N, C-alpha and C positions, 0 to 999 in steps of 0.2 A: 383641210386644205380645199380651196375652191377649184373649180374647173380651170379658171384662168391662170391660177398659180401653177397648176400641173402643166398646162400648156406652155407657160413661160419657161419653166424648168426643163421641159423636154426640148424646147428650141435652143436653150443655152447649151444643153448637153450635146445636141447635134452639131452646133457651131464649133464647140471645142473639139469634137472628134474630127471634124473636117480640117480645122487648123492643125491638129496633130498629124493627120495624114499628109497634109501639104508639106509640113516641115520634115516629116520622115522621108517623103519622096525627094525633097530637095537635098537632104543629107545623103541619101543613097546615090543620087546623081553626082554629088560632089565627091563622094568616096570612089565612084567608078571613074571619074575624071582623073583623080589623083593616082589611082591604080594604073590607068592607061599611060599616064605621064611617066610613072616610075618604070613601067615595062619598056617604054620606048627609050628611056635613058639607061637601062640596065647594061647594054653592051658597052657603052662609053664608061659607065661606072666601073665595070670589070677591067676595062683597058686602063683606066686611070690607076686603079689599085696595083696592077701587075706590070705596068710598063717600065721600061728602062728610064723613061723621062722622069717618072716619079722618084725612082731611086737616086738619079743624079740630082734632082731638085732637092732632095733631103740632104745629100752630101754638100751641095752648094750652100744650102741654108746654114748649115753648121759653119762652113768656112767663111761665108760673108758675115754672118752674125758675130763671129769671133773678130773679124777684121774691123768691124764698126763698134765693137764692144757693146753689143746688144744681144740679149737672150731672145731667140725666136722660138716661141712655143708652137709645137706642131700637134694637131689633133685631127682625128677622123670623126666627123659627125655624120653618121649614116654613110652615105656615098660621097659626102663633101669633104675635101681636104682643106683644113684651115691652118694658115700660118699667121701668127700674131706677134708683133713686135711693138712694144709701147702702145701708142694709140692707133696704130695701123693694123689692118687685117687684110689678108689676101685669101679669098676662098675660091677653090677650084671646084666648080659645080658641074656634074654631068647633066646634060639635057638631051632632048631627042635629036638635036642637030649637032651634038658634039660636046666638048668640054669648054666651059666658059670661065675665065678668070675675072673675079669681081674684086676691085680694090675698095676697101671701106676705111674711111678716116673719120674719127670722132662720131661713129654711129651712122654716117651717111655714105651711100654708095657713090663713089667719086668716078670710077671708070669701070667699064666692062668690055672685055674683048675675048674673041675666040682663041683657044690654045691649040697649037700644033704639037701633038704629042710626039712627033718625029723631030721637032726642033730642039733648040738649045735652051734648057731651063734657066741658065745663068742670065740670059737676056731678060726673061720675065721677072726674075728675082731682083735684078738691078733696077729695072724700071719701077717695080713696086716700091723699093726702098729709096728711090730717087738718087741713085749713085751714077 
């Protein structure tokens, strides 16, 4: 191997290391941002899980689903509460500023609004189902 080949290989190795370090730093910053966002939303996530609003929402979900003859599936995905009826979804997502209700129809976010956990969950449920 000649001197120039060795030099070229060394340069390529150094460039790939720098690129690897840049991507690792970028990933570390992204993880730190996600962790900070989760920590900021944690109090609202806990409140969503344990609040009387959520209990009443689940009761109303059963009642309204039966009235419109639709099975409404309920699932907790991490800190997010998801209600799903046919092609419609309602996700209650805790954020740093409170809980946000996101209506999703056919895979697209249609509406997003802040949720008052001291309010009436029936109003939210009826608005989501269009009743």
